[in-house]
FIMIVEX-195621 format. One record per residue (C-alpha): x, y, z; residue number from 1. Coordinates in steps of 0.001 Angstrom, whole numbers, plus 524288, in hexadecimal, padded with zeros to 5 digits. Example, Ala and Ser with C-alpha at 12.3 -4.5 7.8 and 13.67 -1.06 7.14 Angstrom:
8300C|7EE6C|81E78|1;
83566|7FBDC|81BE4|2;
***
This chain:
7A720|82460|7E109|1;
7A347|830F4|7DE40|2;
7AD06|83B5C|7D8AD|3;
7A9DD|848C5|7E1FF|4;
7AC2C|85489|7DA3D|5;
7B191|86260|7E110|6;
7AF8F|86F0C|7DA5B|7;
7B25F|87858|7E612|8;
7B9B6|8839C|7E3B1|9;
7C590|87F25|7EC35|10;
7C557|872F8|7E84F|11;
7C751|87768|7DA19|12;
7D05A|88139|7DE5E|13;
7DA0F|876EB|7E4F8|14;
7D7C4|86D01|7D9AB|15;
7DD4E|87826|7CFE3|16;
7E81C|87A12|7D9AF|17;
7EC5C|86BC7|7D9AA|18;
7EA08|86C0C|7CB64|19;
7F4A8|877A3|7C9B2|20;
7FE79|86EC3|7D3DF|21;
7FEDC|860FC|7CDDC|22;
7F5C3|86464|7BE39|23;
7E927|86228|7BBDB|24;
7EC06|852F8|7B860|25;
7F0E6|851ED|7C633|26;
7E3F1|854BF|7CBBC|27;
7D876|84BD4|7CB92|28;
7CB85|84B7C|7CEA3|29;
7BDC5|846AC|7CF34|30;
7BE78|835EE|7C887|31;
7CCC8|83868|7C3F3|32;
7CF19|838E0|7D435|33;
7C938|82D21|7D6B8|34;
7D29D|8235C|7D3BB|35;
7DD16|82B15|7DDD4|36;
7D1CA|82D42|7E76B|37;
7CF2F|81F14|7E862|38;
7D61C|81442|7EFBF|39;
7D6AC|80574|7EF1A|40;
7CBCE|804E5|7F915|41;
7C217|8120F|7F5ED|42;
7C0BB|81F57|7F4F7|43;
7BBD2|82911|7FF00|44;
7BA50|836B3|7F954|45;
7BED4|83E33|7ED85|46;
7C920|84572|7ED17|47;
7C832|8541E|7E8F6|48;
7D50F|8504C|7DEF9|49;
7DFB5|84740|7DDA0|50;
7ED44|84D68|7DC12|51;
7F8E5|847E1|7D93C|52;
80375|85080|7D930|53;
81054|84CC3|7D12C|54;
81AF0|850D9|7D918|55;
81C4A|854D8|7E783|56;
81C63|86411|7E5A0|57;
80F71|8615A|7DF52|58;
80B85|85B13|7EBBE|59;
80E34|863CF|7F4C6|60;
80740|86E17|7ED9D|61;
7FBC0|86547|7EBEB|62;
7FB0F|86373|7FC19|63;
7FACD|871F7|7FD74|64;
7F037|873F9|7F587|65;
7E73E|868E6|7F8E0|66;
7EC56|86B65|807BD|67;
7E804|87B3B|80638|68;
7DAF9|878D2|8027C|69;
7D91F|86F7D|80CC1|70;
7D5E4|86212|805F9|71;
7DA74|85628|8099C|72;
7E75E|850F0|80380|73;
7E8FA|84260|80213|74;
7F30F|83C59|7F9C6|75;
7F388|82EAF|7F2B5|76;
7FF39|825C7|7EE1D|77;
7FC5B|819D4|7E5A6|78;
7EDC5|8195C|7EA7D|79;
7EFD5|80967|7EECC|80;
7E717|80C8F|7FBC7|81;
7DD1B|808D9|8025F|82;
7DBD3|80F4E|80D56|83;
7D5C6|81B3A|80AEC|84;
7E57F|82104|80ADC|85;
7E1B5|82C8A|7FEF6|86;
7D44B|82A43|7FE60|87;
7CDE6|8394F|7FFFA|88;
7C654|8396B|80E03|89;
7BF5B|845C1|80A1D|90;
7BCDE|84D32|7FBD4|91;
7C647|857B1|7FE67|92;
7D2B3|85141|7FA9F|93;
7DCB3|853C8|7F229|94;
7E214|84567|7F020|95;
7F170|84517|7EC82|96;
7F4B9|839C5|7E491|97;
80431|83876|7E391|98;
80501|82F2E|7D883|99;
80B53|83A64|7D0D9|100;
81530|83AE8|7DC0F|101;
81F62|83012|7D4EA|102;
82C76|835F9|7D4A0|103;
83881|82C77|7DB06|104;
83EA8|835E9|7DFE9|105;
84A92|830B2|7E3FF|106;
851B8|8248B|7E4A4|107;
85DAA|8275B|7EE6C|108;
864E0|81B6B|7EC20|109;
87183|81F86|7F2B8|110;
86852|82416|7FEEA|111;
85F09|81774|7FDE3|112;
8523A|820AD|7FA9C|113;
847D6|821E2|7F240|114;
83F72|82DF4|7F103|115;
83376|82DEA|7EA0B|116;
82459|835EB|7E750|117;
819D9|82E5F|7EF64|118;
81346|82BF9|7E3B5|119;
81D7C|82378|7DFB6|120;
81A29|81496|7DEC7|121;
82034|80992|7E3DE|122;
81FBA|80221|7D869|123;
8262F|8100B|7D2CE|124;
83128|80F11|7DB78|125;
83606|801EF|7DAAC|126;
8369C|80403|7CC32|127;
84124|80EB7|7CFAC|128;
8476B|80703|7D89F|129;
84946|7FA3F|7D43A|130;
8533A|7FD45|7C954|131;
85AE4|80126|7D533|132;
85805|7F3D1|7DCB7|133;
85431|7FD4A|7E694|134;
8467B|7FCF9|7ED9C|135;
84022|804D6|7F8F6|136;
83E59|7FADC|80762|137;
82F5C|7FB07|80560|138;
82D3B|7FCBF|7F71D|139;
81D3A|7FBBF|7F562|140;
8111F|7F6A8|7F79F|141;
80C07|7EB79|7EDF7|142;
8032F|7F7FE|7E713|143;
8101C|7FD42|7E435|144;
80BA2|80105|7D700|145;
8031C|80C43|7DAB6|146;
806D6|80C64|7EB0A|147;
80EF6|819DD|7EBF0|148;
819FF|81A6E|7F675|149;
81429|825BF|7FBAE|150;
806B4|81EE9|7FCB3|151;
80CDC|8134F|802F5|152;
81641|81CE3|80C9E|153;
807FF|822FE|81023|154;
8018B|81663|8118A|155;
80B20|80C21|81502|156;
80C94|80200|80C54|157;
8130A|7F34E|80BA7|158;
816FA|7EA04|804C3|159;
8244A|7E925|7FB80|160;
82E5D|7EAE1|80589|161;
8278C|7EA25|81125|162;
82C8A|7DB92|81776|163;
83A30|7E1F5|819DC|164;
836B9|7F06A|8192D|165;
82A20|7F2EC|81D85|166;
81EB6|7FC80|81956|167;
82031|807F3|80F00|168;
82094|8119F|81A65|169;
82DC5|80A01|81D85|170;
835EC|80D11|8126C|171;
83308|81B84|813E6|172;
83FA3|82472|814A6|173;
839AA|83310|8100E|174;
82B3D|837EC|80E5A|175;
828CD|84537|808B7|176;
81B22|84909|80BCA|177;
81379|853A2|8085B|178;
80ADE|859ED|815A4|179;
7FEEF|86062|81411|180;
8060D|86BA6|81367|181;
80B82|869E7|805BB|182;
81981|868DB|80C50|183;
82339|85E01|8098D|184;
82735|855A5|81642|185;
83201|84D16|81760|186;
836FA|8449C|81FD5|187;
84224|83DD4|825B3|188;
84EFC|84295|820B8|189;
84934|84A58|814A7|190;
84237|85177|81E8C|191;
84E37|858F4|8213A|192;
85127|8598B|811C0|193;
85AE5|84FF8|810D9|194;
8572D|8445A|807B2|195;
84CB3|83BC9|80C6A|196;
856E7|82F92|80ED0|197;
85279|82CE0|81D6F|198;
8458C|82CC5|82370|199;
84972|82B1F|83035|200;
84C8C|83A40|83594|201;
8481F|83F1A|84349|202;
838E9|83A74|843E9|203;
8323E|83303|83958|204;
82B72|83C2D|83214|205;
82ABC|833BA|8264D|206;
82381|82937|82E07|207;
8199B|832F2|830EA|208;
81556|832F4|82064|209;
81595|8229F|82036|210;
808A2|81ED0|8203D|211;
801FE|82BF0|8229F|212;
7F70F|82858|816DC|213;
7FA44|835E7|8131A|214;
7F4AB|83BF8|81EBD|215;
80096|8439D|822F7|216;
80587|8485D|8145C|217;
80823|84540|805F0|218;
81529|83BE2|8018B|219;
81D09|843C2|7F841|220;
828B0|83CB6|7F85B|221;
82FA5|83043|7FF47|222;
83B8E|829E8|801E8|223;
83DCB|81B32|802B7|224;
84B65|813AA|8054E|225;
850E7|80B8A|7FB4C|226;
8562F|7FE79|7FD95|227;
85D2A|7F3AC|7F229|228;
853E0|7EA72|7EC96|229;
85610|7DBF5|7F028|230;
858D6|7D2D5|7E53A|231;
855DB|7C6F2|7EBF5|232;
847B9|7C332|7EEF9|233;
84057|7B7E5|7F1F7|234;
831F3|7B51B|7F3D3|235;
82809|7AC1C|7FBD6|236;
81906|7AB58|800D6|237;
8134A|7A1D9|80CB2|238;
80611|79C4C|80D75|239;
7FFA4|79E2E|81CB5|240;
7F1E8|7976C|82181|241;
7F04A|7A382|829CE|242;
7F2D7|7B0BA|82CA7|243;
7F86F|7AF39|83A5C|244;
801AD|7A699|8342C|245;
8060D|7AE60|828A8|246;
807BA|7BA4F|83202|247;
8107E|7B2AF|83ADE|248;
8196E|7AE28|82F59|249;
8181C|7BC95|82867|250;
81DBF|7C2E0|836D3|251;
828F3|7B8EF|83892|252;
82D87|7BED4|82A83|253;
82C78|7CB8E|82E16|254;
8346C|7C9D6|83A18|255;
83FF5|7C580|83318|256;
83DA8|7CF9B|8275F|257;
83DFB|7C621|81D30|258;
8382A|7CA1F|81339|259;
83708|7D7D1|80A32|260;
82824|7D6FE|8067E|261;
81D44|7CD05|80AB7|262;
80F5D|7CC53|80B6A|263;
8061D|7C1C3|80EA4|264;
7F6E9|7C027|80967|265;
7EB59|7B81C|80C94|266;
7E366|7AF47|801AA|267;
7D8CE|7B799|7FE92|268;
7E30E|7C0A0|7FADD|269;
7EC8F|7B7F7|7F446|270;
7E135|7B137|7EC53|271;
7DCF2|7BD76|7E94E|272;
7E949|7C222|7E089|273;
7E7D2|7B40A|7DB03|274;
7DB86|7B83D|7D4AF|275;
7E0D7|7C337|7CF6B|276;
7EC08|7BCF5|7C95B|277;
7E9BD|7BE66|7B98C|278;
7F1B7|7B965|7ADAD|279;
7F9C3|7C650|7ADD6|280;
7FA08|7C6C8|7BABA|281;
801BD|7B954|7BA3D|282;
80AC9|7BCB8|7B09B|283;
80EA3|7C9ED|7B80C|284;
811D8|7C1EE|7C313|285;
81A09|7B742|7BC0F|286;
821B7|7C3C8|7B509|287;
822EC|7C96D|7C240|288;
829CB|7BC6B|7C7CB|289;
832C1|7BB65|7BB18|290;
8371F|7CA3E|7BE09|291;
83832|7CB05|7CBB7|292;
840DE|7BC9D|7CC88|293;
85008|7BBB6|7CC31|294;
84F8B|7B5D5|7BFDC|295;
84843|7AE14|7B3DD|296;
84935|7A148|7BA65|297;
84598|7A617|7C837|298;
839BB|7ACBA|7C3C5|299;
834F4|7A274|7BA55|300;
83744|797B6|7C7F1|301;
82EE2|7A033|7CE77|302;
82324|7A024|7C5B0|303;
823BC|793F9|7C279|304;
822E7|79126|7D3B6|305;
8153B|79B5C|7D0E6|306;
812B6|79412|7C80A|307;
812B6|786F9|7CEDD|308;
80B88|78BE7|7D9F2|309;
7FF67|79345|7D43C|310;
7F6B5|79A53|7DD45|311;
7F610|78EF9|7E730|312;
7FD85|7932F|7F2BA|313;
7F6EC|7A245|7F0D3|314;
7EAA4|79A4A|7F060|315;
7EA41|79084|7FCFE|316;
7F27B|79AA2|80619|317;
7EAFB|7A24C|80FFC|318;
7F510|7AB18|81335|319;
801F9|7AE06|80A01|320;
80C65|7B615|80C0C|321;
81820|7BB05|80167|322;
8266D|7BEC6|8045E|323;
82F33|7C6A6|7FC2C|324;
83D65|7C583|8028E|325;
84865|7CC6B|7FCA7|326;
855BF|7CC06|7FEEE|327;
8645A|7D032|7F93E|328;
86811|7C274|7F49B|329;
86069|7B5A4|7F1E1|330;
86677|7AF39|7FD50|331;
86012|7BBEE|8073E|332;
8531D|7B9F1|80039|333;
850A3|7AB6E|802A2|334;
857E4|7AC8E|80FA0|335;
84AC2|7B53F|81130|336;
84193|7AB4D|80B0A|337;
84803|7A001|81478|338;
84347|7A580|8209B|339;
835F6|7AB81|81C02|340;
8322A|79F5E|81718|341;
836B2|7987A|824AF|342;
82DB2|7A27B|82B6C|343;
82510|7A000|821DD|344;
82282|7923A|82170|345;
821CA|78FEB|82F93|346;
812D9|793F7|82EB9|347;
8116C|794F6|81F95|348;
81411|78EF3|81273|349;
81CE1|79351|80759|350;
814A4|796F6|7FA92|351;
81AC7|7999F|7ED9A|352;
81D67|7A7D1|7ECA6|353;
81444|7ADF3|7E0D4|354;
8101C|7B9A2|7E716|355;
81E48|7BF5B|7EE24|356;
82487|7BCB9|7E0C3|357;
81A3E|7C36E|7D9D9|358;
81C33|7D0DA|7E176|359;
829D1|7CFF8|7E1A5|360;
828D9|7D210|7D451|361;
81EA8|7DB7E|7D3E8|362;
81D17|7E235|7E075|363;
812F9|7EC7F|7DB69|364;
80607|7E6DE|7D4CB|365;
7FC5C|7ED17|7CEA2|366;
7F2DA|7F0DC|7D6C5|367;
7E79C|7E5B0|7D348|368;
7E5BE|7E315|7E10C|369;
7DDA2|7EF06|7E33F|370;
7D267|7E59F|7DFA1|371;
7D092|7D974|7E282|372;
7D3E1|7CD43|7D912|373;
7C5EB|7CE58|7D3A7|374;
7C4FF|7DD93|7D40A|375;
7C033|7DE9E|7E31D|376;
7C235|7EAFE|7E943|377;
7D063|7E9A1|7F293|378;
7D0A0|7F03F|80109|379;
7DC1C|7EC0C|8099B|380;
7DF70|7F0C8|8175D|381;
7EB21|7EEF2|82019|382;
7EF08|7ED31|82DB4|383;
7FC18|7EB04|8346C|384;
7FA2E|7E0B6|83FBD|385;
80400|7E0AC|84981|386;
8077A|7CF54|84957|387;
8007B|7CC30|855B6|388;
7F2E9|7D05E|84EFE|389;
7F335|7CB1C|84055|390;
7EC17|7BC52|84551|391;
7E2F3|7C44C|84E57|392;
7E0A4|7CE6A|84271|393;
7DEAC|7C47E|838CE|394;
7D4B2|7BB30|84161|395;
7CCDB|7C7C3|842BD|396;
7CD47|7CD46|8362D|397;
7C922|7BEF6|8311F|398;
7BF8C|7BE21|83A92|399;
7BA0C|7CB77|832C1|400;
7B9B6|7C4B7|825FE|401;
7B295|7BA9C|82B31|402;
7A5DB|7C379|831EE|403;
7A5FF|7CA84|823A0|404;
7A8CF|7BEF7|81ACB|405;
79A0E|7BC13|816BB|406;
797E6|7CB68|81218|407;
7A721|7CADD|80C9C|408;
7A2B0|7BE07|80599|409;
7968F|7C712|8017F|410;
79C21|7D2A3|7FD9D|411;
7A865|7C99B|7F63F|412;
7B1E8|7D107|7FF0C|413;
7BE28|7C964|80330|414;
7CCE6|7CD34|807EB|415;
7DA30|7C7EC|807D1|416;
7E5BC|7CDA3|81135|417;
7F32A|7CFAC|80F2D|418;
7FDCB|7D008|81A9C|419;
80A9C|7D402|81D27|420;
816C6|7D6B0|828F3|421;
81A78|7E1AC|82923|422;
82857|7E4A6|83037|423;
82558|7DAE5|83923|424;
81B4B|7DFF0|842B3|425;
80EA8|7E0E1|83AC2|426;
807A8|7D8F0|8332C|427;
80083|7DF22|82818|428;
7F1E4|7D8C0|825FC|429;
7EC7A|7DE61|8192E|430;
7DD02|7DAE3|81663|431;
7D8B3|7DCB9|8086E|432;
7CA23|7DEA0|8052D|433;
7C5BF|7DB98|7F6F4|434;
7B7BC|7DE00|7F563|435;
7B020|7DEDF|7E7D4|436;
7AC35|7EF21|7E4B5|437;
7AD4E|7F95B|7DB08|438;
7BAF9|7FB1B|7D470|439;
7BF2D|80A7B|7D830|440;
7C667|81722|7D1ED|441;
7D2B7|80FCD|7D836|442;
7D1C1|803B7|7D149|443;
7CF89|80889|7C340|444;
7DAA1|811E8|7C626|445;
7E635|80943|7CAF4|446;
7E2DE|7FA56|7C273|447;
7E10E|7F940|7B563|448;
7D5AA|7FA7B|7B0AC|449;
7D734|7ED87|7A803|450;
7D84B|7E7AE|7B5A5|451;
7CB0D|7ED13|7BBD3|452;
7C5FE|7E71F|7B0AE|453;
7C80E|7DA80|7B3D3|454;
7C379|7DB93|7BF67|455;
7B515|7D760|7C544|456;
7AFF6|7E4A3|7C638|457;
7A4C9|7E7D1|7D297|458;
79CE2|7F09D|7D6AE|459;
79DDB|7FA1C|7E172|460;
79611|7F312|7ED79|461;
795F0|7FE7A|7F893|462;
79178|7F1BD|802DB|463;
79D59|7EB03|8007A|464;
7A6B5|7F75E|800BC|465;
7A1A6|7F9F8|80D6B|466;
7A372|7EBA9|8132E|467;
7AFBB|7ECB5|80F38|468;
7B23C|7F946|81710|469;
7AD29|7F599|821F8|470;
7B4AE|7E923|820A0|471;
7C1E4|7F118|81FA8|472;
7BE22|7F848|82C09|473;
7BDF5|7EBE9|83476|474;
7CA0B|7E739|82FC7|475;
7CFA5|7F44E|83216|476;
7CABE|7F29E|83F59|477;
7CF39|7E4EA|84233|478;
7DD24|7EA9E|83ED0|479;
7DB0B|7F547|84A02|480;
7D727|7E927|85249|481;
7E47E|7E2BF|8508B|482;
7EC4D|7EF33|8511A|483;
7F077|7F165|8425B|484;
7F54E|7FC89|83B2A|485;
7F438|7FEE7|82E51|486;
7FA18|804C7|8211D|487;
7F34F|80CCB|8171A|488;
7EBA5|813BC|821A0|489;
7E5BB|81CC9|8199A|490;
7D74E|81FE8|81E95|491;
7D4D5|8131D|821AA|492;
7DB09|80D03|82AD4|493;
7DBA5|812E1|83C49|494;
7E5B1|81AFB|83E82|495;
7E45B|8280F|843C7|496;
7D8EF|82193|84A1E|497;
7DFDE|81833|85155|498;
7EC9C|81D34|855C9|499;
7EF5A|820BB|86417|500;
7EFBA|83024|86836|501;
7FC07|833D0|86779|502;
8008F|82D77|85C20|503;
7F402|8318C|855ED|504;
7F50D|84077|85C31|505;
80415|83FFD|853E3|506;
7FEB8|83C0A|845B6|507;
7F4C4|84686|84787|508;
7FE41|85205|84976|509;
806C9|84CA6|83E7F|510;
7FC75|84D2F|835B7|511;
7F8DE|85B09|83A74|512;
80727|85F66|838D9|513;
80603|85B70|8296E|514;
7F922|85DD3|8278F|515;
7F33B|866D8|830A7|516;
7E5CA|8673F|8288B|517;
7E41D|8569E|826BD|518;
7E307|85843|819B0|519;
7ED7D|84CB9|814E7|520;
7E5A5|84159|8138C|521;
7DB35|84302|81EE0|522;
7D4F2|836D0|824FB|523;
7E383|82F8F|820BA|524;
7E834|8285E|82DCC|525;
7DC1F|82B76|8337E|526;
7E093|83961|83665|527;
***
């Protein structure tokens, strides 16, 4: 997209003041701002500047200056978003990248909490906690090499640890948030000047800022609980002929709280993952299995099983689910696995556990999946459905795909699905859309140049992009018809548009209290 240069005296004065706070290298404009101002899906407007504060005090000063100028203030975490969450909705925007706020402030083993700055990645935190045999209950999404803890708390995230402990928000103890006047607001026990060891102290102020997409303030520090890592684990995979039987089995397992984490995928997504595996990836997977196994002999046995199985099961299964089960010892882990097998094989069949074994050893993979296996553009959508609506939604979605089948084929658009049960009341049904389209500044910023060069290149096709955009809108409407809610609301999913009056009035009142001029990420949450 064209880069717009703004030379108005007021803007120039603001940029000078921001440079005085964070240094000249901490203020990016024009072409330099584009990788930060584009998400996985697209770009909107080019912000006035991207500002990278190096500490919380700089963050507060930047917010004060931008608010005094009356420009929009939008926070950005690791950038692995696809719902316009940090995209500028208007040109008079200061985009605050929190990547330099990357300090682990305190690991308090006695009181069992860890405090981090918002720009710390999940991979960085895991590296710090592993030598202590500690972890957080939820310990990151698959994109944890890039995804920050602040961004995950703002958008909601799931994956590692979600089976037992839920989403990222359920692992928050306390947050420190810079609100629109530059003040630092603390929650829980920290709000009375104590250490941030307790979330529950009167009304849950911490919860107000979880999943807010930065509309209520910018997270500066987050405190999470610490638990002991369990040394024993088992991995298992199961195949199902159809989505309803998969969903029933996953619901039964969730009711018994058996697994630390799980994920399910359909055949198109599984085969796309197979297609992207090159020799280097296979070698990395083998090393991962050996590293995560309890012994060299056990690792070699697992590799032999995987080699004998090949990818036949992945190619033949319509739907498959992968589980990681942990225990204080092998006996506990195996007991969980025995019970899981009973539940899964009531309607499915067990297949080689290649995928969860790799994920257990390498939870945070490079961000190669921000493009399809043949370099296609990628955009996911999510909806969390009540179990009673899963089969009906699936039928309606398949009918929608069928109605567009000819155009999808002609335009090279294909789709996949990923699924998870959430604690245990909701069923996450995530759609992934792929289409031939030009790579963006985002892809150039997060993927190695040699990887991009190895992929097919596509010309920009506005008509196909417009078709994908319409298809996304129709899928979101289907979610709404079946009572779904959403993670990563950003500026994409309905929220302010669908809340009932008492709840919406309260949300608006809170927004007015912390952001009276409406400068914090305007458009997020439909506000």
